[in-house]
N, C-alpha and C positions, 0 to 999 in steps of 0.2 A: 884352528877350525875356520872354515870359510862360511860366509853367510849363505843360507839356502837359496836356491833358485826359485823364483815364483813368477807367474805370468801376470799380466795386467788384469785378467779376469779373476785371478786369485785375490789380488789386492782389492778389487772392486767388491768381491764377495765379503771379505772381512770388514771392510769399511762400512758396507751396508749393514752388516750384522751389528756393528758397534753403534751406528747411527740410530738403528731401530730399537736397540735394547732399552729397557727401562733404566733410568739413572740409579734407582735403588739397587737393582740386581747387579749392575756393573760395579757399583761401589762395594757391595758385599763381596763379590768375587775378587775385587782388587785388594780388599782388606786381608783376604785369606791368601793372596799370592805371595810366595816366598821371594826374598832377595829382590826387592823392588829397586830398579835402577835410579841413579841420580840423573836429573834432567834440568835444563834451563829453557827459558822461553825464547823462541826466535823473535816473536813479537807478542805483546800481551794478549791474553784471551779476551775476546770482545764479542758483544752481541750486536746485531744489526738486522736490517730488513732486506729481503730479496723479493723480487717480483715473480710471481708464479704465473706461468702461461699455459694455455691449453689449446686443443684443436677439436673441432666438432668431428666426431667419428674417427678421430685420430688421423684424418687425411685432409681435413678442410683448412681454412685459413686460421692462423693463430689469433688468439684473443687473450687479453689480460684477465686473469681470474681475481687477483688481489695480491696483497703482500703477506709475507710469512716471516716470523722472527727466527733467526738462525744464529747460533753461536759457533765461532771459529776458534780453534786452538792450533798453535804451531809450536812444537817443542824440538829440542835437540838433546839426545842422550849423551852421557859422558863419553860413549864410544864414537860419537860423531854422526850417528844416524839421525835423520830427521823424521818426525811423525806429524801428521796433520789429521784434523777431524772437523767435520761440520755436522752439527746436530740441530734438530728443530727445537726451538724454545730458548730459554735463558739459563740453563743449567751449566755453569762454567766448570764445575767439578766433573760432570759427565764428559764434557768436551776435552778437558785436560787428560783424564784417564784414557779416553778413546785415542787421543793423539799418542800417548806413551805406548799403548798397546799396538798401535800401527807401527811405531818404530821398532818395538820388540819383535813383531812379526817379520821384520826385514833382517833380523839378526840370527845368530846361531841358537837363540832361545825360542825360536818360532814354534817348535814342536810342543814344548812345555806350555807356552802361552796359549797355543791352540787348544790343548787338552784342558787346561785349567780355567780359561776365560771364555774363549770363543765357542767351544762345543756346548757348554751349559746354556749359553745365550741362544745358540741355534736350536737346541732342544726346546727351550721355552717358547721361542717364536714359532716353531713347527706345531707345538701343542696348541697355542693360541689360534693359529690358522686352521687347524683341524676342528677345534671347537666352534669357530665361526662358520666353517663350512657345514658342520653338522647342524648348527642352528638354522642356517639358511635352507638346508635341504628339508627341514620340517615344513616349510611353506611351499614346497614344490607341488605343482599341479600337473598331472599328465592328461593331455587332451587326446582324444581319439575320435575318429569319424566312422560312423557305421555306413556301410554300403546300402543304399536304399533301393537299388535295382532299376532306377529310372534311366541310367546311362547304358545304352545298348551298344 
């Protein structure tokens, strides 16, 4: 069996899903995942700071917002595939699992990994987004203007 073909956008999608997932849900899904692969670390999982930058109106000059804590994990599966993860915060277990899932998504086990780990995470994230949107829409105010007849 050969490894599945995937695009850069596919990998960006699943890495974003893993990074935004809650550590507790990811650990729960990983505990239920059958036949976990053996892996070793390319380098030890570690936490550090990255500088966050922004732009005014998304087009203006860049400015420094501040620093954010990030944890990085780099693993290699027994099959030789490498997996990487960057997550916000200091949860090393979250980063380790995300890196292993990244490697599995590059293997012949991608479909099973997607079904059992990524799809439940995507569903949870979509539900949270929908709830936040519904909460925001409660405060929506519609403005309208009445024609007063003064403009001829």
